[in-house]
C-alpha positions as CSV (number, residue, x, y, z in Angstrom):
1,M,0.0,0.1,-0.2
2,M,2.9,2.2,0.3
3,S,3.0,2.7,-3.3
4,R,-0.7,3.9,-4.7
5,L,0.8,7.0,-5.2
6,R,3.1,7.8,-8.2
7,D,4.7,11.4,-8.2
8,T,5.8,12.3,-12.0
9,R,7.8,15.4,-10.3
10,R,9.2,13.5,-7.2
11,F,8.0,14.3,-4.1
12,P,10.2,14.0,-1.0
13,A,10.1,10.1,0.4
14,V,8.3,11.0,3.0
15,L,5.4,13.7,1.7
16,G,5.2,10.4,-0.8
17,L,4.7,7.7,1.8
18,C,2.2,10.4,3.7
19,L,-0.2,10.8,1.2
20,A,0.2,7.4,-0.4
21,L,-1.4,6.5,4.0
22,A,-4.2,9.1,3.0
23,V,-5.8,7.2,0.1
24,A,-4.5,4.0,0.2
25,A,-5.1,3.0,4.2
26,G,-7.9,6.2,4.6
27,C,-5.7,8.5,7.4
28,S,-6.2,11.2,8.6
29,F,-3.6,15.0,9.0
30,K,-5.7,15.8,11.2
31,K,-5.9,12.5,13.9
32,D,-2.2,10.8,12.1
33,K,-5.0,7.5,13.0
34,V,-6.1,4.9,10.2
35,D,-8.9,4.1,10.3
36,P,-9.9,0.3,11.2
37,P,-11.5,-2.4,9.1
38,A,-15.4,-3.0,10.1
39,D,-15.5,-6.2,12.0
40,L,-16.9,-9.3,9.7
41,A,-20.4,-9.1,10.7
42,K,-22.3,-11.9,11.5
43,F,-25.2,-12.7,9.7
44,K,-27.2,-15.6,8.2
45,E,-26.2,-17.9,5.2
46,T,-28.5,-18.1,2.5
47,V,-26.7,-19.5,-0.2
48,K,-23.6,-22.0,0.1
49,V,-20.3,-21.2,-1.3
50,T,-17.7,-24.0,-2.9
51,R,-14.1,-24.2,-3.5
52,V,-13.6,-25.5,-6.9
53,W,-10.1,-25.4,-6.8
54,S,-7.1,-24.1,-6.6
55,A,-3.5,-22.9,-7.3
56,S,-0.1,-20.6,-7.0
57,V,1.9,-19.1,-9.6
58,G,3.8,-17.3,-7.2
59,G,4.1,-13.3,-6.0
60,A,6.7,-10.9,-5.0
61,K,8.2,-10.6,-2.5
62,P,7.5,-7.8,-0.5
63,V,4.2,-7.3,-2.1
64,L,4.1,-4.9,-5.0
65,R,1.0,-3.2,-6.7
66,L,1.1,-5.0,-9.3
67,G,-1.9,-5.5,-12.3
68,L,-1.1,-9.2,-12.4
69,G,-4.4,-11.5,-12.2
70,V,-5.8,-13.9,-14.1
71,A,-7.7,-14.3,-17.1
72,V,-9.8,-16.8,-19.0
73,D,-11.5,-18.1,-22.9
74,G,-12.5,-20.8,-23.4
75,D,-12.4,-23.5,-20.8
76,R,-8.8,-22.8,-20.0
77,V,-7.8,-20.2,-17.3
78,F,-4.2,-18.0,-17.2
79,A,-2.6,-16.6,-14.2
80,A,0.8,-14.6,-14.6
81,G,2.8,-14.5,-11.6
82,R,6.2,-11.5,-10.5
83,N,8.5,-14.5,-10.8
84,G,7.7,-14.7,-14.6
85,E,6.0,-17.5,-14.4
86,V,2.8,-17.8,-16.6
87,S,-0.1,-20.7,-15.7
88,A,-2.8,-22.5,-17.8
89,Y,-5.2,-24.2,-16.0
90,E,-9.0,-26.0,-17.0
91,L,-11.5,-24.6,-16.1
92,G,-13.9,-26.7,-14.5
93,T,-11.1,-28.2,-12.5
94,G,-7.7,-26.5,-12.2
95,K,-5.8,-29.5,-13.3
96,A,-2.4,-27.7,-14.7
97,L,-1.8,-27.7,-18.6
98,W,1.5,-26.1,-18.5
99,H,4.1,-23.6,-16.7
100,T,5.8,-21.1,-18.6
101,K,8.9,-18.9,-16.9
102,T,9.4,-15.9,-18.8
103,K,12.3,-14.8,-16.8
104,V,11.1,-11.8,-17.2
105,K,9.7,-9.4,-14.0
106,L,5.9,-9.4,-14.6
107,S,4.0,-6.6,-13.6
108,G,0.2,-6.8,-15.6
109,G,-2.0,-9.4,-17.1
110,P,-2.5,-11.5,-18.3
111,G,-5.0,-10.5,-21.7
112,A,-6.3,-13.6,-23.3
113,G,-7.9,-13.7,-27.1
114,E,-7.4,-15.6,-30.7
115,G,-5.1,-18.3,-29.0
116,L,-2.9,-16.0,-27.7
117,V,-2.1,-15.1,-23.6
118,V,-0.3,-11.7,-23.4
119,V,1.6,-10.2,-20.7
120,G,3.7,-6.8,-19.4
121,A,6.7,-5.9,-17.3
122,S,7.4,-3.4,-15.0
123,Y,10.3,-2.3,-18.3
124,G,7.9,-2.3,-20.7
125,D,8.7,-6.4,-22.3
126,I,5.0,-7.1,-23.7
127,L,5.1,-11.1,-24.1
128,A,2.6,-13.0,-26.4
129,L,2.2,-17.0,-25.5
130,D,0.4,-19.7,-27.3
131,Q,-2.6,-20.6,-25.5
132,A,-2.1,-24.0,-26.0
133,T,1.1,-25.0,-25.4
134,G,2.7,-21.7,-23.6
135,A,5.2,-20.9,-25.9
136,I,6.6,-17.5,-25.9
137,H,4.8,-16.4,-29.4
138,W,6.8,-13.5,-29.9
139,K,8.1,-10.8,-27.4
140,T,8.3,-6.8,-27.7
141,R,9.0,-3.7,-25.8
142,V,7.2,-0.5,-25.1
143,N,8.9,2.5,-23.4
144,S,6.7,2.3,-20.1
145,E,5.8,-0.1,-17.2
146,I,2.9,-2.2,-17.1
147,L,0.7,-2.0,-14.3
148,S,-2.4,-3.3,-16.3
149,A,-4.1,-6.7,-18.5
150,P,-3.8,-6.2,-21.8
151,A,-7.2,-6.7,-24.0
152,V,-6.6,-9.2,-27.3
153,G,-9.3,-8.5,-29.3
154,G,-10.1,-7.8,-33.6
155,G,-6.2,-9.1,-34.9
156,R,-4.9,-6.1,-32.2
157,V,-3.2,-6.3,-29.0
158,V,-4.8,-3.1,-27.3
159,I,-2.1,-2.0,-24.0
160,R,-2.1,0.9,-21.0
161,S,1.4,2.0,-19.5
162,V,2.1,4.6,-17.0
163,D,3.2,7.2,-19.1
164,G,-0.4,7.7,-20.3
165,R,-0.1,6.1,-23.5
166,L,-3.0,3.5,-25.0
167,H,-0.4,1.1,-27.3
168,G,-2.2,-0.9,-30.6
169,L,-0.5,-4.5,-31.4
170,D,-0.4,-6.2,-34.3
171,L,-1.2,-9.4,-32.4
172,A,0.3,-11.7,-35.4
173,D,3.6,-10.3,-34.4
174,G,3.4,-8.0,-32.0
175,K,4.5,-4.7,-34.2
176,S,3.6,-1.5,-32.8
177,L,0.9,0.0,-35.2
178,W,-0.8,2.8,-33.1
179,T,-0.7,4.6,-30.0
180,A,-2.8,7.0,-29.0
181,E,-2.3,9.5,-25.6
182,Q,-3.3,11.5,-22.9
183,P,-1.9,13.9,-20.5
184,V,-0.6,12.4,-16.9
185,P,-1.6,14.7,-14.1
186,K,1.3,15.4,-11.7
187,L,0.6,13.3,-9.0
188,S,-1.5,10.3,-9.7
189,L,-2.7,6.4,-8.4
190,R,-0.4,4.4,-8.4
191,G,-1.9,2.1,-11.5
192,V,-3.5,1.9,-14.7
193,A,-7.2,0.9,-16.3
194,I,-7.8,-2.2,-18.1
195,P,-8.5,-1.4,-21.5
196,S,-11.9,-2.5,-23.3
197,I,-12.0,-3.3,-26.8
198,A,-15.5,-2.9,-27.6
199,G,-17.3,-3.6,-31.5
200,E,-14.5,-0.9,-33.9
201,F,-13.4,0.6,-30.6
202,A,-10.4,-0.2,-27.7
203,V,-11.3,2.3,-24.8
204,S,-9.9,3.0,-21.7
205,G,-9.8,5.8,-18.2
206,F,-6.7,7.4,-18.1
207,D,-5.6,9.7,-14.8
208,N,-6.8,13.1,-15.9
209,G,-10.2,11.2,-15.1
210,R,-11.1,11.3,-18.8
211,M,-12.2,8.4,-21.7
212,L,-11.4,7.5,-24.8
213,A,-12.1,5.1,-27.9
214,V,-10.1,4.7,-30.6
215,S,-10.2,3.1,-33.8
216,L,-9.0,-1.0,-33.3
217,R,-7.7,-0.9,-36.6
218,D,-5.8,2.4,-37.0
219,G,-5.5,4.4,-33.7
220,A,-7.3,6.9,-34.7
221,T,-9.6,9.4,-31.5
222,A,-13.2,8.6,-32.1
223,W,-14.0,10.5,-29.0
224,E,-13.6,11.8,-25.6
225,A,-15.4,12.0,-22.7
226,I,-14.4,13.9,-19.3
227,I,-16.5,12.0,-17.1
228,A,-14.9,13.8,-13.8
229,P,-12.9,17.3,-14.1
230,P,-10.1,17.7,-11.9
231,S,-11.2,20.0,-8.6
232,G,-9.9,21.5,-5.4
233,R,-6.6,22.9,-5.1
234,S,-4.0,20.8,-3.9
235,E,-3.0,18.1,-6.0
236,L,-4.4,15.8,-3.8
237,D,-7.9,16.8,-4.0
238,R,-7.9,17.3,-8.1
239,L,-6.8,13.0,-8.4
240,V,-9.3,11.7,-10.6
241,D,-7.6,8.7,-12.0
242,I,-10.3,6.1,-14.1
243,D,-8.2,3.0,-12.2
244,S,-10.2,0.4,-13.0
245,T,-11.8,-1.5,-16.1
246,V,-14.3,0.3,-18.5
247,G,-17.5,-2.1,-18.7
248,V,-19.4,-2.6,-21.8
249,M,-22.8,-3.5,-22.0
250,G,-23.9,-3.7,-25.3
251,D,-24.6,-0.3,-26.8
252,D,-23.6,1.5,-23.3
253,L,-20.2,2.0,-21.7
254,Y,-19.7,3.0,-18.1
255,A,-16.8,3.7,-15.9
256,V,-15.8,5.3,-11.9
257,T,-13.1,7.9,-10.7
258,Y,-11.3,8.4,-7.9
259,Q,-12.9,10.9,-6.0
260,G,-14.8,12.1,-8.9
261,R,-18.0,9.8,-10.7
262,V,-19.3,6.9,-12.3
263,A,-21.2,7.4,-15.7
264,R,-23.1,5.4,-18.4
265,V,-21.6,6.7,-21.6
266,A,-22.1,5.8,-25.4
267,R,-20.1,4.0,-27.3
268,D,-21.4,5.0,-30.5
269,T,-20.7,8.9,-29.5
270,G,-19.3,8.9,-26.4
271,Q,-22.2,11.2,-24.9
272,I,-23.0,11.0,-21.1
273,W,-26.0,9.4,-19.9
274,W,-25.8,10.2,-16.5
275,T,-23.4,10.2,-13.3
276,R,-23.1,10.1,-10.0
277,D,-20.7,11.4,-7.0
278,V,-18.8,8.0,-6.6
279,S,-15.1,7.4,-5.3
280,S,-14.0,4.1,-7.0
281,Y,-9.7,2.8,-7.4
282,R,-11.2,-0.5,-7.9
283,G,-13.9,-0.7,-10.1
284,L,-17.2,-1.7,-10.7
285,A,-19.7,-4.0,-12.6
286,T,-23.1,-4.8,-14.2
287,D,-25.8,-6.8,-14.9
288,D,-29.1,-6.3,-16.9
289,D,-30.4,-4.2,-13.7
290,G,-27.1,-2.4,-12.1
291,V,-23.8,-1.0,-11.8
292,Y,-22.0,-2.3,-9.1
293,V,-19.3,0.0,-7.5
294,S,-16.1,-1.1,-5.0
295,T,-15.5,2.5,-3.4
296,S,-13.2,3.8,-1.9
297,D,-14.0,3.2,1.5
298,G,-14.9,-0.1,1.0
299,Q,-18.4,0.2,0.8
300,V,-20.6,-1.9,-2.2
301,V,-23.3,0.8,-4.1
302,K,-25.5,-0.9,-6.5
303,I,-26.8,1.8,-9.3
304,G,-29.2,1.2,-11.5
305,R,-27.9,0.9,-14.8
306,R,-30.7,2.6,-17.6
307,T,-31.6,5.2,-14.5
308,G,-28.4,6.5,-12.4
309,V,-30.4,6.4,-9.1
310,E,-28.6,5.0,-6.6
311,M,-30.4,1.3,-5.2
312,W,-29.0,0.1,-2.5
313,R,-25.5,1.1,-0.5
314,T,-24.3,-1.0,2.5
315,D,-20.8,-0.6,4.8
316,V,-20.6,-2.9,6.4
317,L,-17.2,-3.8,4.6
318,K,-15.9,-0.6,5.2
319,N,-12.2,0.2,4.7
320,R,-12.0,-3.0,4.4
321,R,-10.1,-2.2,1.0
322,L,-12.4,-4.3,-1.5
323,S,-11.5,-5.4,-5.0
324,A,-13.4,-5.0,-8.1
325,P,-17.4,-6.4,-7.7
326,A,-18.2,-9.3,-10.0
327,V,-21.5,-10.7,-10.3
328,L,-22.3,-14.2,-10.8
329,G,-26.4,-15.9,-9.5
330,G,-27.8,-13.3,-8.5
331,Q,-24.7,-12.2,-6.0
332,V,-22.3,-9.5,-6.1
333,V,-18.8,-10.7,-4.9
334,V,-16.2,-8.6,-3.6
335,A,-12.4,-9.5,-1.3
336,D,-11.5,-8.0,0.9
337,L,-7.5,-7.0,2.9
338,K,-8.0,-10.5,4.5
339,G,-8.6,-12.8,1.2
340,Y,-11.6,-13.5,2.6
341,V,-14.5,-13.5,-0.3
342,H,-17.8,-11.8,0.7
343,F,-21.5,-12.5,-1.3
344,L,-24.2,-9.8,-1.3
345,D,-27.9,-10.2,-2.1
346,A,-27.7,-8.4,-5.4
347,S,-30.9,-7.1,-4.9
348,T,-30.6,-6.3,-1.4
349,G,-27.2,-5.4,-1.2
350,A,-27.4,-8.5,1.5
351,L,-24.5,-10.9,3.0
352,T,-25.5,-14.2,2.0
353,A,-22.0,-16.1,2.2
354,R,-18.3,-15.7,3.0
355,A,-15.6,-17.7,1.9
356,S,-11.6,-17.1,2.4
357,N,-8.5,-17.5,-0.7
358,G,-5.2,-17.5,1.3
359,G,-5.7,-14.5,3.8
360,E,-3.8,-12.3,1.2
361,R,-5.4,-8.9,0.0
362,V,-7.1,-8.9,-3.2
363,S,-6.4,-6.4,-5.5
364,T,-6.8,-6.9,-9.4
365,P,-10.6,-7.4,-10.6
366,P,-12.1,-11.4,-10.4
367,V,-13.0,-12.9,-13.4
368,V,-16.7,-14.3,-13.4
369,A,-16.2,-17.7,-16.8
370,K,-19.3,-20.3,-16.5
371,D,-20.7,-20.7,-13.1
372,L,-17.8,-19.9,-11.2
373,V,-16.0,-16.7,-10.4
374,L,-11.8,-16.7,-9.9
375,F,-9.8,-14.2,-7.7
376,M,-6.1,-14.1,-7.8
377,N,-4.4,-12.7,-4.5
378,D,-1.2,-10.1,-3.9
379,K,0.6,-13.5,-2.8
380,G,-0.2,-15.4,-6.4
381,H,-3.0,-17.8,-4.2
382,L,-5.6,-18.3,-7.3
383,A,-9.8,-19.5,-6.3
384,A,-12.6,-20.4,-7.8
385,F,-15.6,-20.7,-5.9
386,R,-18.7,-21.8,-7.3
387,I,-22.4,-20.7,-5.5
388,A,-25.6,-22.4,-5.1
389,P,-28.9,-21.9,-3.1
390,K,-27.7,-23.6,0.5
391,G,-29.9,-26.6,1.1
């Protein structure tokens, strides 16, 4: 958590540490005290949660704020560890299919699609591996750190780097085809959004609170939308990073900023249909009915997907540093700083079940595949859960 902020002006270490604590741990400059996480609440369990399988790809020591997680394509699950290992598993059973040691310090990924699994590294290395065998298909480099998973599709690999650039690479050989760029504020959160592919567009949020859509083919800008303009006197007040994936739901896109807003945006034009004041650096999930957000202070909020009206909000997990949410089988699923996985009723927000995933924080988004939800914690422990009505 000490590296939640990055500063292009290279603030003194002491000031950087204070700012990181303020944002990531919820401390008060006046009291110099960290707000404690809420105790685990007692509740009546109404759904049954089964851990179907688990595995490990190894993590960093000490634990770093990285963009490593899991990706699913078809019946294969892919995971990457800081030690350079990329692994593939059967979705239904967790059976290991292959392990590849890339010999680079991985920091973002994987992304999977069209027969490849793609990962990024701290020094800008990007590697594409064959999904079937784990053999390295190609390797290239961009001149900046990678802290999120690539998006793969439409013959392209789309990557966000920490210098404010969106890169389009040829899926066949990794050749750079185009770049798009947004200015990076003097102070921003450590982390970048995972780009999305929405039809003919590559879409991503940026550290200046803007969302950009570019042509997947040639990188030409289609539109730009301001989700949350920076406001306030200090650089800390003006943090409005979009550090999470833009949700794609038909003709609509959904994005949320830190210290800003959640918004519904038209995919084709970038027109903003509605906004609501919400702060999150973890992200959101959608279903036909709602948009679900894990807020910066550990609340979970449901907002009407089409209306923008808040439907419920719960603070039962406040200050537990939640992961992004996922939605599966009428349940909203989030993990916390101790690796607990919490299940909430999507209609009411009430707790319905709880499980454990290795006792370590989960920073990267969960992934839903078929009837499973998959989490990977910051030490590389991967677990797949299934839910069913109790009894």
